[in-house]
C-alpha positions as YAML, in Angstrom:
chain: A
units: angstrom
residues:
- id: 1
  name: UNK
  ca: [-8.29, 38.24, -53.14]
- id: 2
  name: UNK
  ca: [-8.57, 40.10, -49.80]
- id: 3
  name: UNK
  ca: [-11.13, 41.98, -47.87]
- id: 4
  name: UNK
  ca: [-10.69, 44.88, -45.34]
- id: 5
  name: UNK
  ca: [-11.93, 44.32, -41.72]
- id: 6
  name: UNK
  ca: [-11.83, 46.66, -38.69]
- id: 7
  name: UNK
  ca: [-10.65, 45.15, -35.46]
- id: 8
  name: UNK
  ca: [-10.71, 46.57, -32.01]
- id: 9
  name: UNK
  ca: [-7.28, 45.72, -30.91]
- id: 10
  name: UNK
  ca: [-6.77, 47.57, -27.60]
- id: 11
  name: UNK
  ca: [-7.67, 50.42, -25.55]
- id: 12
  name: UNK
  ca: [-8.54, 53.29, -28.12]
- id: 13
  name: UNK
  ca: [-7.12, 51.25, -30.84]
- id: 14
  name: UNK
  ca: [-8.64, 49.94, -34.04]
- id: 15
  name: UNK
  ca: [-6.79, 48.20, -36.83]
- id: 16
  name: UNK
  ca: [-7.83, 47.64, -40.49]
- id: 17
  name: UNK
  ca: [-6.65, 44.20, -41.46]
- id: 18
  name: UNK
  ca: [-6.59, 42.44, -44.84]
- id: 19
  name: UNK
  ca: [-7.93, 38.90, -44.73]
- id: 20
  name: UNK
  ca: [-8.80, 36.43, -47.44]
- id: 21
  name: UNK
  ca: [-12.44, 36.78, -48.86]
- id: 22
  name: UNK
  ca: [-14.08, 33.63, -47.58]
- id: 23
  name: UNK
  ca: [-15.33, 30.98, -50.07]
- id: 24
  name: UNK
  ca: [-19.04, 30.71, -50.42]
- id: 25
  name: UNK
  ca: [-20.38, 27.34, -48.98]
- id: 26
  name: UNK
  ca: [-23.71, 25.67, -49.58]
- id: 27
  name: UNK
  ca: [-26.61, 27.67, -47.93]
- id: 28
  name: UNK
  ca: [-24.54, 30.92, -47.72]
- id: 29
  name: UNK
  ca: [-24.10, 34.15, -49.77]
- id: 30
  name: UNK
  ca: [-21.20, 36.50, -50.17]
- id: 31
  name: UNK
  ca: [-22.03, 40.17, -49.48]
- id: 32
  name: UNK
  ca: [-19.98, 43.09, -50.82]
- id: 33
  name: UNK
  ca: [-20.54, 46.07, -48.36]
- id: 34
  name: UNK
  ca: [-21.21, 49.37, -49.63]
- id: 35
  name: UNK
  ca: [-21.08, 51.21, -46.19]
- id: 36
  name: UNK
  ca: [-21.50, 50.59, -42.66]
- id: 37
  name: UNK
  ca: [-22.66, 52.95, -39.64]
- id: 38
  name: UNK
  ca: [-20.60, 53.26, -36.47]
- id: 39
  name: UNK
  ca: [-22.69, 53.25, -33.36]
- id: 40
  name: UNK
  ca: [-21.42, 56.15, -31.24]
- id: 41
  name: UNK
  ca: [-22.90, 54.59, -28.12]
- id: 42
  name: UNK
  ca: [-22.06, 50.97, -28.09]
- id: 43
  name: UNK
  ca: [-18.94, 51.17, -30.24]
- id: 44
  name: UNK
  ca: [-17.39, 54.06, -27.97]
- id: 45
  name: UNK
  ca: [-17.78, 51.87, -24.99]
- id: 46
  name: UNK
  ca: [-15.88, 49.08, -26.73]
- id: 47
  name: UNK
  ca: [-13.24, 51.47, -28.03]
- id: 48
  name: UNK
  ca: [-12.73, 52.97, -24.55]
- id: 49
  name: UNK
  ca: [-12.54, 49.53, -22.75]
- id: 50
  name: UNK
  ca: [-15.74, 50.29, -20.65]
- id: 51
  name: UNK
  ca: [-17.62, 47.13, -21.68]
- id: 52
  name: UNK
  ca: [-17.73, 44.16, -19.45]
- id: 53
  name: UNK
  ca: [-15.22, 41.63, -20.35]
- id: 54
  name: UNK
  ca: [-17.18, 38.68, -19.36]
- id: 55
  name: UNK
  ca: [-20.17, 39.57, -21.58]
- id: 56
  name: UNK
  ca: [-20.82, 38.08, -24.96]
- id: 57
  name: UNK
  ca: [-20.42, 40.35, -27.79]
- id: 58
  name: UNK
  ca: [-24.04, 39.76, -28.75]
- id: 59
  name: UNK
  ca: [-26.45, 37.06, -27.62]
- id: 60
  name: UNK
  ca: [-28.53, 36.73, -30.78]
- id: 61
  name: UNK
  ca: [-26.59, 37.99, -33.74]
- id: 62
  name: UNK
  ca: [-24.46, 35.08, -35.43]
- id: 63
  name: UNK
  ca: [-22.01, 37.45, -36.92]
- id: 64
  name: UNK
  ca: [-21.07, 38.88, -33.55]
- id: 65
  name: UNK
  ca: [-20.56, 35.64, -31.57]
- id: 66
  name: UNK
  ca: [-17.64, 35.75, -29.16]
- id: 67
  name: UNK
  ca: [-16.46, 37.81, -26.11]
- id: 68
  name: UNK
  ca: [-15.58, 41.42, -25.76]
- id: 69
  name: UNK
  ca: [-11.88, 40.80, -25.52]
- id: 70
  name: UNK
  ca: [-9.21, 42.31, -27.85]
- id: 71
  name: UNK
  ca: [-8.85, 41.84, -30.63]
- id: 72
  name: UNK
  ca: [-12.31, 41.49, -31.93]
- id: 73
  name: UNK
  ca: [-14.63, 42.78, -34.78]
- id: 74
  name: UNK
  ca: [-17.78, 44.75, -34.03]
- id: 75
  name: UNK
  ca: [-20.39, 46.70, -35.77]
- id: 76
  name: UNK
  ca: [-24.09, 45.97, -36.59]
- id: 77
  name: UNK
  ca: [-25.29, 48.17, -39.41]
- id: 78
  name: UNK
  ca: [-23.90, 47.30, -42.87]
- id: 79
  name: UNK
  ca: [-25.52, 47.72, -46.16]
- id: 80
  name: UNK
  ca: [-24.15, 45.80, -49.40]
- id: 81
  name: UNK
  ca: [-25.17, 43.73, -52.42]
- id: 82
  name: UNK
  ca: [-25.09, 40.10, -52.75]
- id: 83
  name: UNK
  ca: [-22.51, 39.15, -55.35]
- id: 84
  name: UNK
  ca: [-22.40, 35.29, -55.03]
- id: 85
  name: UNK
  ca: [-24.78, 32.63, -53.89]
- id: 86
  name: UNK
  ca: [-23.93, 29.15, -52.60]
- id: 87
  name: UNK
  ca: [-25.52, 25.88, -53.48]
- id: 88
  name: UNK
  ca: [-29.11, 25.54, -52.50]
- id: 89
  name: UNK
  ca: [-29.71, 29.24, -52.16]
- id: 90
  name: UNK
  ca: [-32.37, 30.79, -54.34]
- id: 91
  name: UNK
  ca: [-30.71, 32.79, -57.28]
- id: 92
  name: UNK
  ca: [-32.95, 35.70, -56.69]
- id: 93
  name: UNK
  ca: [-30.65, 36.67, -53.84]
- id: 94
  name: UNK
  ca: [-27.89, 37.47, -56.38]
- id: 95
  name: UNK
  ca: [-27.64, 41.34, -57.09]
- id: 96
  name: UNK
  ca: [-29.85, 41.90, -54.10]
- id: 97
  name: UNK
  ca: [-29.11, 44.91, -51.85]
- id: 98
  name: UNK
  ca: [-29.30, 43.95, -48.34]
- id: 99
  name: UNK
  ca: [-28.87, 45.02, -44.59]
- id: 100
  name: UNK
  ca: [-26.90, 42.94, -42.21]
- id: 101
  name: UNK
  ca: [-26.05, 43.07, -38.51]
- id: 102
  name: UNK
  ca: [-22.41, 42.57, -39.42]
- id: 103
  name: UNK
  ca: [-19.15, 44.10, -38.33]
- id: 104
  name: UNK
  ca: [-17.29, 46.69, -40.44]
- id: 105
  name: UNK
  ca: [-15.69, 44.69, -43.27]
- id: 106
  name: UNK
  ca: [-15.87, 44.96, -46.97]
- id: 107
  name: UNK
  ca: [-16.99, 41.38, -47.86]
- id: 108
  name: UNK
  ca: [-18.58, 38.81, -45.63]
- id: 109
  name: UNK
  ca: [-20.53, 35.53, -45.70]
- id: 110
  name: UNK
  ca: [-24.10, 35.24, -44.47]
- id: 111
  name: UNK
  ca: [-27.15, 32.94, -44.33]
- id: 112
  name: UNK
  ca: [-29.95, 34.56, -46.34]
- id: 113
  name: UNK
  ca: [-31.99, 34.21, -43.27]
- id: 114
  name: UNK
  ca: [-29.79, 36.63, -41.49]
- id: 115
  name: UNK
  ca: [-30.09, 39.37, -44.23]
- id: 116
  name: UNK
  ca: [-33.00, 41.93, -44.67]
- id: 117
  name: UNK
  ca: [-33.79, 42.84, -48.36]
- id: 118
  name: UNK
  ca: [-33.76, 46.57, -49.08]
- id: 119
  name: UNK
  ca: [-36.67, 47.76, -51.03]
- id: 120
  name: UNK
  ca: [-35.43, 49.57, -54.33]
- id: 121
  name: UNK
  ca: [-37.15, 52.82, -53.09]
- id: 122
  name: UNK
  ca: [-35.05, 53.09, -50.08]
- id: 123
  name: UNK
  ca: [-31.73, 54.77, -50.49]
- id: 124
  name: UNK
  ca: [-28.60, 53.03, -49.12]
- id: 125
  name: UNK
  ca: [-27.79, 55.93, -46.82]
- id: 126
  name: UNK
  ca: [-31.28, 55.66, -45.19]
- id: 127
  name: UNK
  ca: [-31.26, 51.88, -45.13]
- id: 128
  name: UNK
  ca: [-27.92, 51.87, -42.98]
- id: 129
  name: UNK
  ca: [-29.96, 53.25, -40.12]
- id: 130
  name: UNK
  ca: [-32.23, 50.02, -39.86]
- id: 131
  name: UNK
  ca: [-30.71, 48.66, -36.66]
- id: 132
  name: UNK
  ca: [-31.01, 51.99, -34.83]
- id: 133
  name: UNK
  ca: [-34.39, 52.55, -36.17]
- id: 134
  name: UNK
  ca: [-35.53, 49.22, -34.97]
- id: 135
  name: UNK
  ca: [-34.20, 50.31, -31.52]
- id: 136
  name: UNK
  ca: [-36.40, 53.36, -31.66]
- id: 137
  name: UNK
  ca: [-39.51, 51.36, -32.69]
- id: 138
  name: UNK
  ca: [-38.78, 49.07, -29.78]
- id: 139
  name: UNK
  ca: [-38.47, 51.97, -27.33]
- id: 140
  name: UNK
  ca: [-42.00, 53.11, -28.38]
- id: 141
  name: UNK
  ca: [-43.33, 49.73, -28.02]
- id: 142
  name: UNK
  ca: [-41.80, 49.49, -24.42]
- id: 143
  name: UNK
  ca: [-42.88, 52.89, -23.35]
- id: 144
  name: UNK
  ca: [-46.55, 52.80, -24.87]
- id: 145
  name: UNK
  ca: [-46.85, 56.55, -25.38]
- id: 146
  name: UNK
  ca: [-50.44, 57.55, -25.39]
- id: 147
  name: UNK
  ca: [-52.20, 60.42, -27.36]
- id: 148
  name: UNK
  ca: [-52.08, 63.44, -25.28]
- id: 149
  name: UNK
  ca: [-49.42, 62.31, -22.96]
- id: 150
  name: UNK
  ca: [-46.18, 64.45, -22.17]
- id: 151
  name: UNK
  ca: [-42.78, 62.79, -23.07]
- id: 152
  name: UNK
  ca: [-39.19, 63.65, -22.50]
- id: 153
  name: UNK
  ca: [-36.26, 62.32, -24.26]
- id: 154
  name: UNK
  ca: [-32.88, 62.67, -22.58]
- id: 155
  name: UNK
  ca: [-30.08, 62.35, -25.21]
- id: 156
  name: UNK
  ca: [-30.24, 63.20, -28.85]
- id: 157
  name: UNK
  ca: [-27.58, 61.09, -30.50]
- id: 158
  name: UNK
  ca: [-28.51, 58.98, -33.32]
- id: 159
  name: UNK
  ca: [-30.98, 56.69, -31.58]
- id: 160
  name: UNK
  ca: [-32.50, 59.65, -29.40]
- id: 161
  name: UNK
  ca: [-33.11, 61.56, -32.58]
- id: 162
  name: UNK
  ca: [-34.83, 58.70, -34.32]
- id: 163
  name: UNK
  ca: [-36.97, 58.12, -31.23]
- id: 164
  name: UNK
  ca: [-37.87, 61.90, -31.19]
- id: 165
  name: UNK
  ca: [-38.75, 61.64, -35.03]
- id: 166
  name: UNK
  ca: [-41.27, 58.76, -34.28]
- id: 167
  name: UNK
  ca: [-42.65, 60.35, -31.10]
- id: 168
  name: UNK
  ca: [-43.13, 63.41, -33.10]
- id: 169
  name: UNK
  ca: [-45.84, 61.73, -35.45]
- id: 170
  name: UNK
  ca: [-47.98, 61.13, -32.31]
- id: 171
  name: UNK
  ca: [-50.30, 63.95, -31.13]
- id: 172
  name: UNK
  ca: [-48.64, 64.34, -27.75]
- id: 173
  name: UNK
  ca: [-49.48, 67.19, -25.34]
- id: 174
  name: UNK
  ca: [-45.73, 67.88, -25.11]
- id: 175
  name: UNK
  ca: [-42.43, 66.27, -26.54]
- id: 176
  name: UNK
  ca: [-39.22, 67.81, -25.03]
- id: 177
  name: UNK
  ca: [-35.74, 66.81, -25.36]
- id: 178
  name: UNK
  ca: [-32.45, 67.26, -23.34]
- id: 179
  name: UNK
  ca: [-29.09, 67.41, -25.20]
- id: 180
  name: UNK
  ca: [-25.90, 69.26, -24.36]
- id: 181
  name: UNK
  ca: [-24.86, 69.58, -28.04]
- id: 182
  name: UNK
  ca: [-26.47, 72.83, -29.63]
- id: 183
  name: UNK
  ca: [-26.42, 71.29, -33.16]
- id: 184
  name: UNK
  ca: [-28.27, 68.13, -32.00]
- id: 185
  name: UNK
  ca: [-30.79, 70.30, -30.17]
- id: 186
  name: UNK
  ca: [-31.48, 72.20, -33.43]
- id: 187
  name: UNK
  ca: [-32.01, 68.88, -35.39]
- id: 188
  name: UNK
  ca: [-34.29, 67.63, -32.43]
- id: 189
  name: UNK
  ca: [-36.59, 70.51, -32.86]
- id: 190
  name: UNK
  ca: [-36.76, 70.12, -36.51]
- id: 191
  name: UNK
  ca: [-37.47, 66.29, -35.92]
- id: 192
  name: UNK
  ca: [-40.74, 67.14, -33.80]
- id: 193
  name: UNK
  ca: [-39.61, 68.20, -30.45]
- id: 194
  name: UNK
  ca: [-41.58, 71.25, -29.06]
- id: 195
  name: UNK
  ca: [-38.55, 72.31, -27.27]
- id: 196
  name: UNK
  ca: [-34.98, 71.19, -26.53]
- id: 197
  name: UNK
  ca: [-32.84, 72.05, -23.56]
- id: 198
  name: UNK
  ca: [-29.18, 71.83, -22.48]
- id: 199
  name: UNK
  ca: [-28.96, 69.45, -19.47]
- id: 200
  name: UNK
  ca: [-25.67, 70.81, -18.36]
- id: 201
  name: UNK
  ca: [-27.13, 74.18, -17.38]
- id: 202
  name: UNK
  ca: [-27.78, 74.94, -13.84]
- id: 203
  name: UNK
  ca: [-31.64, 74.86, -13.01]
- id: 204
  name: UNK
  ca: [-32.58, 72.93, -16.16]
- id: 205
  name: UNK
  ca: [-34.97, 70.64, -14.48]
- id: 206
  name: UNK
  ca: [-37.05, 73.45, -13.15]
- id: 207
  name: UNK
  ca: [-36.91, 75.18, -16.56]
- id: 208
  name: UNK
  ca: [-38.16, 72.05, -18.34]
- id: 209
  name: UNK
  ca: [-40.92, 71.53, -15.89]
- id: 210
  name: UNK
  ca: [-42.03, 75.26, -16.08]
- id: 211
  name: UNK
  ca: [-42.27, 74.92, -19.78]
- id: 212
  name: UNK
  ca: [-44.21, 71.59, -19.40]
- id: 213
  name: UNK
  ca: [-46.74, 73.23, -17.17]
- id: 214
  name: UNK
  ca: [-47.24, 75.99, -19.69]
- id: 215
  name: UNK
  ca: [-47.91, 73.43, -22.44]
- id: 216
  name: UNK
  ca: [-49.85, 70.69, -20.81]
- id: 217
  name: UNK
  ca: [-50.76, 71.91, -17.14]
- id: 218
  name: UNK
  ca: [-48.82, 68.97, -15.88]
- id: 219
  name: UNK
  ca: [-46.34, 68.81, -13.16]
- id: 220
  name: UNK
  ca: [-44.20, 66.01, -14.56]
- id: 221
  name: UNK
  ca: [-43.86, 63.99, -17.71]
- id: 222
  name: UNK
  ca: [-45.88, 60.79, -18.17]
- id: 223
  name: UNK
  ca: [-42.94, 59.14, -19.85]
- id: 224
  name: UNK
  ca: [-39.26, 59.87, -19.95]
- id: 225
  name: UNK
  ca: [-36.63, 58.06, -22.08]
- id: 226
  name: UNK
  ca: [-33.00, 57.87, -20.93]
- id: 227
  name: UNK
  ca: [-30.88, 57.34, -24.17]
- id: 228
  name: UNK
  ca: [-27.93, 59.60, -23.39]
- id: 229
  name: UNK
  ca: [-25.46, 56.93, -22.39]
- id: 230
  name: UNK
  ca: [-24.75, 58.80, -19.22]
- id: 231
  name: UNK
  ca: [-25.82, 56.97, -15.86]
- id: 232
  name: UNK
  ca: [-26.04, 60.40, -14.29]
- id: 233
  name: UNK
  ca: [-28.94, 61.29, -16.40]
- id: 234
  name: UNK
  ca: [-31.25, 58.77, -14.52]
- id: 235
  name: UNK
  ca: [-31.63, 61.22, -11.70]
- id: 236
  name: UNK
  ca: [-32.77, 63.75, -14.02]
- id: 237
  name: UNK
  ca: [-35.17, 61.36, -15.52]
- id: 238
  name: UNK
  ca: [-36.64, 60.77, -12.07]
- id: 239
  name: UNK
  ca: [-36.82, 64.53, -11.39]
- id: 240
  name: UNK
  ca: [-38.77, 65.13, -14.59]
- id: 241
  name: UNK
  ca: [-41.01, 62.16, -14.37]
- id: 242
  name: UNK
  ca: [-44.44, 62.71, -12.68]
- id: 243
  name: UNK
  ca: [-46.48, 60.48, -10.22]
- id: 244
  name: UNK
  ca: [-46.88, 56.87, -11.56]
- id: 245
  name: UNK
  ca: [-44.85, 57.90, -14.74]
- id: 246
  name: UNK
  ca: [-42.57, 55.67, -16.57]
- id: 247
  name: UNK
  ca: [-38.88, 55.75, -17.31]
- id: 248
  name: UNK
  ca: [-37.46, 53.73, -20.22]
- id: 249
  name: UNK
  ca: [-33.77, 53.12, -20.03]
- id: 250
  name: UNK
  ca: [-32.47, 52.63, -23.43]
- id: 251
  name: UNK
  ca: [-28.81, 53.39, -22.84]
- id: 252
  name: UNK
  ca: [-26.20, 50.69, -22.19]
- id: 253
  name: UNK
  ca: [-23.82, 51.88, -19.70]
- id: 254
  name: UNK
  ca: [-21.19, 49.01, -19.76]
- id: 255
  name: UNK
  ca: [-19.06, 49.23, -16.74]
- id: 256
  name: UNK
  ca: [-20.13, 52.56, -15.85]
- id: 257
  name: UNK
  ca: [-22.09, 52.74, -12.47]
- id: 258
  name: UNK
  ca: [-25.36, 54.66, -11.80]
- id: 259
  name: UNK
  ca: [-25.61, 56.47, -8.40]
- id: 260
  name: UNK
  ca: [-29.39, 56.62, -8.03]
- id: 261
  name: UNK
  ca: [-31.14, 59.01, -5.77]
- id: 262
  name: UNK
  ca: [-34.04, 56.80, -4.64]
- id: 263
  name: UNK
  ca: [-34.40, 58.42, -1.28]
- id: 264
  name: UNK
  ca: [-36.47, 61.52, -2.47]
- id: 265
  name: UNK
  ca: [-39.69, 61.61, -4.48]
- id: 266
  name: UNK
  ca: [-38.89, 58.51, -6.53]
- id: 267
  name: UNK
  ca: [-40.51, 56.03, -3.97]
- id: 268
  name: UNK
  ca: [-43.50, 58.07, -3.16]
- id: 269
  name: UNK
  ca: [-44.22, 58.91, -6.76]
- id: 270
  name: UNK
  ca: [-44.46, 55.19, -7.76]
- id: 271
  name: UNK
  ca: [-42.25, 55.82, -10.78]
- id: 272
  name: UNK
  ca: [-41.63, 52.65, -12.96]
- id: 273
  name: UNK
  ca: [-38.15, 52.00, -14.32]
- id: 274
  name: UNK
  ca: [-37.99, 49.72, -17.28]
- id: 275
  name: UNK
  ca: [-34.92, 48.54, -19.48]
- id: 276
  name: UNK
  ca: [-35.46, 48.44, -23.22]
- id: 277
  name: UNK
  ca: [-33.20, 46.34, -25.39]
- id: 278
  name: UNK
  ca: [-33.84, 45.49, -28.94]
- id: 279
  name: UNK
  ca: [-32.49, 41.89, -29.01]
- id: 280
  name: UNK
  ca: [-35.82, 40.34, -27.99]
- id: 281
  name: UNK
  ca: [-39.50, 41.40, -28.13]
- id: 282
  name: UNK
  ca: [-41.43, 42.27, -25.10]
- id: 283
  name: UNK
  ca: [-43.19, 39.05, -23.93]
- id: 284
  name: UNK
  ca: [-46.32, 41.10, -23.66]
- id: 285
  name: UNK
  ca: [-46.21, 41.74, -27.46]
- id: 286
  name: UNK
  ca: [-44.65, 38.54, -28.59]
- id: 287
  name: UNK
  ca: [-47.98, 36.86, -29.43]
- id: 288
  name: UNK
  ca: [-48.45, 39.37, -32.15]
- id: 289
  name: UNK
  ca: [-45.08, 40.93, -32.81]
- id: 290
  name: UNK
  ca: [-42.10, 39.06, -34.15]
- id: 291
  name: UNK
  ca: [-38.58, 40.39, -34.75]
- id: 292
  name: UNK
  ca: [-39.40, 40.19, -38.53]
- id: 293
  name: UNK
  ca: [-42.47, 42.18, -38.10]
- id: 294
  name: UNK
  ca: [-40.66, 44.92, -35.98]
- id: 295
  name: UNK
  ca: [-37.79, 45.10, -38.87]
- id: 296
  name: UNK
  ca: [-40.54, 45.47, -41.43]
- id: 297
  name: UNK
  ca: [-42.12, 48.38, -39.37]
- id: 298
  name: UNK
  ca: [-38.66, 49.90, -38.91]
- id: 299
  name: UNK
  ca: [-37.97, 49.73, -42.74]
- id: 300
  name: UNK
  ca: [-41.20, 51.62, -43.26]
- id: 301
  name: UNK
  ca: [-40.37, 54.28, -40.71]
- id: 302
  name: UNK
  ca: [-37.04, 54.85, -42.58]
- id: 303
  name: UNK
  ca: [-38.85, 55.80, -45.70]
- id: 304
  name: UNK
  ca: [-40.89, 58.39, -43.57]
- id: 305
  name: UNK
  ca: [-37.93, 59.72, -41.42]
- id: 306
  name: UNK
  ca: [-35.21, 59.89, -44.20]
- id: 307
  name: UNK
  ca: [-32.45, 59.67, -41.56]
- id: 308
  name: UNK
  ca: [-29.58, 60.10, -43.92]
- id: 309
  name: UNK
  ca: [-29.84, 63.82, -42.89]
- id: 310
  name: UNK
  ca: [-28.13, 62.76, -39.67]
- id: 311
  name: UNK
  ca: [-24.89, 61.59, -41.51]
- id: 312
  name: UNK
  ca: [-22.33, 64.23, -40.60]
- id: 313
  name: UNK
  ca: [-19.03, 62.46, -41.59]
- id: 314
  name: UNK
  ca: [-17.87, 59.81, -43.96]
- id: 315
  name: UNK
  ca: [-14.46, 57.95, -43.90]
- id: 316
  name: UNK
  ca: [-13.23, 55.42, -46.20]
- id: 317
  name: UNK
  ca: [-13.09, 52.05, -44.19]
- id: 318
  name: UNK
  ca: [-9.17, 52.04, -44.48]
- id: 319
  name: UNK
  ca: [-9.22, 55.31, -42.42]
- id: 320
  name: UNK
  ca: [-11.52, 53.81, -39.70]
- id: 321
  name: UNK
  ca: [-9.12, 54.83, -36.90]
- id: 322
  name: UNK
  ca: [-9.59, 58.48, -37.77]
- id: 323
  name: UNK
  ca: [-13.37, 58.06, -37.45]
- id: 324
  name: UNK
  ca: [-13.11, 56.43, -33.89]
- id: 325
  name: UNK
  ca: [-10.75, 59.16, -32.87]
- id: 326
  name: UNK
  ca: [-13.17, 61.86, -33.99]
- id: 327
  name: UNK
  ca: [-16.05, 60.22, -32.05]
- id: 328
  name: UNK
  ca: [-13.80, 59.82, -28.86]
- id: 329
  name: UNK
  ca: [-12.32, 63.40, -28.81]
- id: 330
  name: UNK
  ca: [-14.85, 65.49, -30.62]
- id: 331
  name: UNK
  ca: [-18.14, 63.85, -30.12]
- id: 332
  name: UNK
  ca: [-19.97, 67.21, -30.24]
- id: 333
  name: UNK
  ca: [-18.94, 67.55, -33.84]
- id: 334
  name: UNK
  ca: [-20.52, 64.32, -35.04]
- id: 335
  name: UNK
  ca: [-24.02, 62.74, -35.19]
- id: 336
  name: UNK
  ca: [-23.77, 59.67, -37.51]
- id: 337
  name: UNK
  ca: [-20.33, 58.61, -38.83]
- id: 338
  name: UNK
  ca: [-20.21, 56.45, -41.86]
- id: 339
  name: UNK
  ca: [-17.52, 54.04, -43.07]
- id: 340
  name: UNK
  ca: [-17.47, 53.83, -46.75]
- id: 341
  name: UNK
  ca: [-16.32, 50.62, -48.40]
- id: 342
  name: UNK
  ca: [-14.51, 50.30, -51.63]
- id: 343
  name: UNK
  ca: [-16.63, 48.79, -54.34]
- id: 344
  name: UNK
  ca: [-13.60, 46.90, -55.86]
- id: 345
  name: UNK
  ca: [-12.06, 43.89, -54.10]
- id: 346
  name: UNK
  ca: [-8.63, 44.50, -52.49]
- id: 347
  name: UNK
  ca: [-5.63, 42.58, -53.76]
...
């Protein structure tokens, strides 16, 4: 019996391959995937060959061990059902719906310790957002937004919108977002943003700051998030952030370079830049926060946010190349793209 697996095989090339379904060994379980979510940020960097070749695919996820050299499998948001358990594994895992940080493939082996049980009350199409919701939770942990502060979020892709959804639950003086795609700006406003602006328009920085002064009598944002994936947006973040404000950089730029304007108000304004990456927990929080606690919080937030509303396209896994082509050529048409996996084994 075979499984289907998506491989990045070259520049803007993906291939769906048939492989033997691996045999369960002691201590492992076999998961049959229902669906997996494509990351339009990270996976597009890989697809376009913009990721550093000397970087490990992932430092902490066992299923993503290896280097970013073609051909390789990738993906980190899969939901499926445990269909078989190996010797020494608690039988309660059999039939359990689970989330896994696993590449796009219809069947895979995993250790139970690497799986997250999905509550019966959480729909699969919400659960598949767990990885990105954990990232959004981590952004808030790293940014420390306070009641009454003003916050800007640059970029309203999947992670940006989830971040806005969480920030929208805090009584902020102002929550504003910047996103070039009109459809996403509309979703952003419904997600909790007080206003959303097109960053490609001339004079947008002054327009945003004028709106901020009307709402909060502040001349700059206390906290700005850069999650657009565009290095050029960092200068916009500097321009929007007030004295002693914080800029949280959630984007991964791969090999794209950032030309920062640090000769203007940045230095005198004492603006703090901080990278936020979900693989680890901030050392200042690690005494109380573990990755498992953060994941449990993210699961809870999924039940509140109901992010399945962000799914715009679904493709059978066998048509994965069409999904990546859409995200590459027409990113403005999509928010979250899902790969749907057959419920029957390929032969």
